[in-house]
C-alpha positions, 0 to 999 in steps of 0.5 A: 774331791777336785777332779784335777788332783787325779786328772791334772788337765781337768777343769780346776772347778770340776769335782769327782766322786770317789768310791772308797773300797775295802776287800774281804779275802777269805782264805783257809788260814784266815779272813784278810781285809785289804784296807778299812776305808774311812772312819764312821765319824767322817760321815758326821763331822769331817773336820773332827775326823780329818782336821785340815784334810777336810778342806780337800775331801768332802764325805758324801757317805751316809752314816752307817756306810762303812766297812763294819756295816759291810762285814755285817751284811756277810754275817761277820763282825770285826772280830772275825778278821785275822789280818788287815792289810793297809795298802798305805796309811792315808786316812781313807784306807785305814780309817776303821783300823781301830775297830779290829782289835784281834787283827794283825795289821800289815803295812810297809815299813817305809809307809809307817816312817812316812806316817810318823814324820813331822809333816805326816798330818799335811800329807794325808796321814791321821795317826790315830787311824792306823797307830791303834796299839794293835799288832803291827807287822812291818813289811820290808819287801814282797810277802806271800801272806800264807806261803801258798801264792794265793795272797801276795803283797807287792811294794808299789811305791809312788803314790806314797813311799810304802804303797803296796798292792795285793795280788790275789789268786781266786779259785774260779775268778782267776787273778786280781790285783788290788792296786790301792792308790797306785791305780786310783783311776783306770785312766791313770793306768791307760794314759800314764798321766800321773795324779797330782797327789803323787809322792814320787813320779819316777817311782809311780811310773815304775810301779805302773809299768809293773801293774801293766806287766801283771795285767798282761799276765791275765790279772784283773786290776782293781782301782781304788777309787774308780766309780765307773769300775766300781759299778761293774764289780761284784760287791757285798754278798755278790762275791768272787770265788 
């Protein structure tokens, strides 16, 4: 994508490569997937997959590079996922929802309203990605997913009306905040300079302040599209515990 979308003072001709992540969280009460990435057909025909959004996003992923294949490297199929949490409903965060027929899907009710709006297809939403007919649990506020403080979903509006983050408490690795596009790049968190693809600047500024507060408490903040951070993370079979 254009770098200036994320870093406004960047050269308008410069581009930036963005990893698209999904996180598997194994809990005693079920397997949780935080975001599902891009639909597999995006690698082969972006226009057919994304329509007009393909003007702004160029897929560089190889065919077969998707969350379904990623789960397979862990010995899991899509049927093994009990809960899918969508940080928000832009196509690069819910593109594979349809492949999880047994899962309960969780998204904020304000995000669902935004995606269903008449202008949704112009603001990053592809309804066939997320509106799959599966069981949908619409969040209205903070949710402790299993009631034990291990996975807590937090409303973090700003990038979109219903953006949410996941605060995860691990046995050995401590706390991690899966920030979604509230923190697309770590640079945004460090500088406070907001991306151009911000729905509401005031709301995002407040959400970033909350992210910083959580980080000061000791949580590692995982940005959604930061290539430099991605290269430092354990991925695939190299799991955090």
